[in-house]
C-alpha positions in Angstrom: -12.7 9.6 -12.5 -16.0 10.3 -11.7 -16.4 7.8 -8.6 -16.6 8.4 -5.5 -18.7 10.3 -2.2 -19.0 13.7 -1.1 -17.1 16.3 1.0 -18.7 16.7 4.8 -18.1 20.4 4.2 -17.0 22.5 1.0 -15.8 26.1 0.8 -14.3 27.6 -2.4 -12.0 30.7 -1.5 -11.0 33.7 -3.3 -8.3 35.4 -1.1 -4.9 34.6 0.7 -6.8 35.6 3.9 -10.0 34.1 3.1 -7.5 30.5 2.6 -6.0 31.5 5.6 -8.9 32.3 8.1 -10.4 28.8 6.9 -7.0 26.9 7.7 -6.8 28.5 11.3 -10.6 28.0 12.0 -10.3 24.6 10.9 -6.8 23.6 12.7 -8.6 25.5 16.0 -11.2 22.7 16.0 -8.8 20.1 15.3 -11.1 19.8 11.8 -8.9 17.6 8.8 -8.5 19.9 6.2 -8.2 19.1 2.4 -7.3 21.1 -0.9 -9.2 19.8 -4.0 -7.6 21.1 -7.4 -8.8 20.2 -10.3 -9.1 16.4 -9.5 -7.8 15.1 -12.5 -5.2 13.1 -10.5 -7.5 11.9 -7.8 -9.3 9.1 -7.1 -12.1 9.6 -4.2 -12.9 6.9 -2.0 -17.1 6.0 -2.1 -17.2 7.0 1.4 -16.1 10.5 0.7 -13.7 12.8 2.2 -14.0 14.1 6.0 -13.9 17.5 7.5 -13.3 20.5 5.4 -12.8 20.7 1.6 -11.3 23.8 0.3 -10.8 24.7 -3.6 -8.8 27.9 -4.8 -11.3 30.4 -6.6 -11.1 32.0 -9.7 -9.1 35.4 -7.8 -6.3 32.4 -8.0 -6.2 31.8 -11.9 -4.5 35.0 -12.7 -1.2 35.2 -15.0 1.3 38.2 -14.3 4.0 38.2 -16.7 7.1 40.5 -17.2 8.9 40.1 -20.0 12.1 40.6 -21.1 14.3 40.3 -24.6 15.5 37.1 -23.9 13.3 35.5 -21.1 10.0 36.0 -18.7 9.4 35.5 -15.8 5.5 34.9 -14.7 3.7 34.8 -11.6 0.8 32.1 -12.0 -2.1 31.3 -9.6 -2.6 27.8 -8.5 -6.4 27.5 -10.1 -5.2 28.5 -13.6 -5.6 26.0 -16.0 -2.6 24.0 -16.7 -3.2 23.3 -20.5 -4.6 26.9 -21.2 -0.9 28.4 -19.6 0.7 26.2 -21.9 -0.9 28.0 -24.9 0.0 31.0 -23.3 3.7 30.4 -22.9 3.8 28.9 -26.8 1.8 31.5 -27.9 4.2 34.3 -26.6 7.1 32.4 -28.1 8.3 31.0 -24.9 10.2 27.4 -24.0 10.0 25.1 -21.2 6.7 23.8 -21.0 5.8 22.6 -24.9 6.6 18.9 -23.4 3.2 19.7 -21.3 0.8 20.4 -24.4 -2.8 18.7 -23.0 -1.7 17.9 -19.5 -4.9 18.3 -17.7 -6.0 20.2 -14.2 -4.7 23.1 -12.3 -0.6 24.5 -12.8 -1.1 24.1 -8.5 -1.9 20.2 -8.9 0.6 20.0 -11.9 3.4 21.5 -9.4 2.9 19.3 -6.6 2.8 16.1 -9.1 5.9 17.5 -10.6 3.8 16.7 -13.5 6.1 15.7 -16.8 5.7 14.1 -20.2 8.2 13.1 -22.7 11.8 14.0 -20.8 10.1 17.1 -19.6 8.7 18.1 -16.0 7.4 21.8 -14.5 10.3 21.8 -11.7 12.4 22.8 -13.7 11.0 25.8 -14.5 9.9 26.9 -11.2 11.7 29.9 -9.4 9.0 29.7 -6.1 6.6 28.6 -4.8 3.9 31.1 -2.9 1.2 29.8 -0.4 0.0 29.4 3.2 1.5 27.6 6.0 -0.2 25.4 8.4 -0.8 28.2 11.0 -2.3 30.4 8.0 0.2 32.5 7.3 1.6 33.8 3.4 5.2 32.1 3.2 7.2 32.1 -0.2 9.5 29.0 -0.5 12.5 30.0 -2.9 14.6 28.0 -5.4 17.0 26.2 -2.8 13.8 25.4 -0.5 12.2 23.0 -3.2 12.9 19.5 -3.7 11.6 18.6 -6.8 11.6 14.5 -7.8 9.7 12.1 -9.8 6.5 13.3 -9.6 6.4 14.8 -6.4 7.0 17.7 -4.7 8.2 17.9 -1.2 6.5 20.6 0.7 6.0 21.4 4.6 3.0 19.8 6.4 -0.1 21.8 5.6 1.6 23.9 2.9 -1.1 25.1 0.6 0.3 26.7 -2.6 -1.4 29.4 -4.1 0.9 30.8 -7.4 4.3 29.9 -8.7 6.9 31.8 -9.8 7.8 30.6 -13.5 10.5 31.3 -15.4 11.1 30.6 -18.9 13.4 31.1 -22.0 13.1 32.9 -25.3 12.5 29.9 -28.0 12.0 29.5 -32.1 8.0 29.3 -32.5 8.8 27.1 -35.1 11.0 24.3 -33.0 8.1 24.9 -29.9 5.0 24.3 -32.9 6.8 21.4 -33.8 7.5 20.2 -30.2 3.9 20.8 -28.8 2.0 19.0 -31.9 4.4 15.7 -31.5 3.5 15.9 -27.7 -0.3 16.1 -29.0 0.0 13.2 -31.6 1.3 11.1 -28.6 -1.2 11.9 -26.4 -3.8 11.4 -28.8 -2.5 7.8 -29.7 -1.7 6.2 -26.9 -3.9 7.5 -24.2 -7.4 6.8 -23.8 -9.5 10.1 -24.1 -13.0 8.6 -24.6 -13.5 7.7 -21.2 -13.2 9.4 -17.5 -9.9 8.1 -16.2 -7.2 10.2 -13.9 -4.1 9.9 -16.4 -1.7 7.1 -15.7 -2.1 5.3 -12.6 1.5 4.2 -12.0 4.7 5.4 -11.9 7.0 4.3 -14.1 9.7 2.0 -12.6 13.6 3.4 -12.7 14.4 1.7 -16.9 11.1 0.0 -17.3 8.0 1.1 -18.2 4.6 0.3 -15.6 2.6 0.0 -18.4 4.5 -2.9 -20.1 5.0 -4.3 -17.1 1.1 -4.4 -16.4 0.8 -5.9 -20.6 3.4 -8.6 -19.7 1.5 -9.9 -16.8 -2.1 -10.4 -19.3 -3.8 -7.3 -17.8 -4.7 -5.5 -20.5 -8.8 -5.4 -20.7 -9.2 -6.7 -17.3 -12.3 -5.1 -15.9 -13.7 -5.4 -12.5 -17.2 -4.0 -12.0 -17.5 -0.7 -14.3 -13.8 -0.1 -14.1 -11.5 -1.2 -16.3 -7.3 -1.5 -17.3 -7.4 0.1 -20.6 -7.5 -1.9 -23.8 -5.6 1.4 -25.5 -2.9 1.5 -22.8 -2.5 -0.5 -19.8 -1.2 2.1 -17.1 -4.8 3.6 -17.8 -7.8 2.3 -15.7 -11.3 3.8 -17.2 -14.8 4.1 -16.1 -16.8 2.1 -18.6 -20.1 1.6 -17.1 -20.8 3.6 -13.5 -17.9 2.5 -11.5 -17.5 2.7 -8.5 -14.0 4.1 -6.2 -13.5 0.8 -5.2 -13.9 -1.2 -8.6 -10.9 1.0 -9.1 -8.7 0.3 -6.1 -9.5 -3.6 -6.8 -8.0 -3.2 -10.5 -5.5 -1.5 -8.7 -4.6 -3.7 -6.0 -4.6 -6.7 -8.7 -2.5 -5.5 -11.3 -0.3 -4.5 -8.3 0.2 -8.3 -7.0 0.5 -9.7 -10.3 3.2 -7.6 -11.4 5.0 -8.5 -8.0 4.5 -12.2 -8.0 5.3 -12.5 -11.8 7.9 -9.5 -12.3 9.5 -8.8 -9.1 8.5 -4.9 -9.2 6.5 -3.2 -6.6 4.5 -0.6 -8.7 4.4 3.0 -6.7 1.1 4.7 -7.8 0.9 8.2 -9.6 -2.8 9.1 -8.9 -3.8 9.8 -5.0 -6.3 7.6 -3.2 -7.9 10.0 -1.0 -11.0 10.2 1.7 -13.0 7.5 2.7 -13.2 3.8 1.0 -16.2 2.3 3.2 -19.3 3.7 1.8 -21.7 5.5 4.3 
């Protein structure tokens, strides 16, 4: 969104051991810890983020493939680029992630949000998750311990995802290419790619679409400060003119109130609002 204030402290880590050390030190000093992925689904308050912000470095972007006749198992680091990983799977002829063509951010952020589109979700192909717990110790969560839901993965408190174990089936190359091309076409047609944005702002209510409801109350194109509800797709807020986080949040509050009052539906945010919202 290109909004929000600074972090008090920022550290990019390159190993599980380094990550665990920083988490343990922060816990000893009662310092809050925030893990930053690609930042594509976040709106950071204008006051910034208190405590320590940790980001996984390039060593957490590695991919290890084990390819069989009919399937592949991949260990992919949480800092790996989601779009590049999807392209890699398609180039190798494996199915399961073609729906995600074009989804931005990191693979770690994608699994935390159980990212999905056009009927698919990343949680469907995840076999296990590796990470570091609240005490700074390495831990593996098997498939049976993972609870995925719509745009959400429930994790133990303080757990930091460092890698995924993914299982993919062999697919027909022509069919995979067609599905990926269709996802790319829909994304380009319906999403406002010309301005900074954080993707879909609201989760779709059961049996309906957030964008349709926002349209129905006449808020498509509504603007507060430098932020605007996209004229192209009402479930996107775009930064059109040096907007602030406060402008984005004001539009979110207006949208939620109007849809509730006039349509009786309480919208749930898909984006994550983090940090302090009063400017320092």
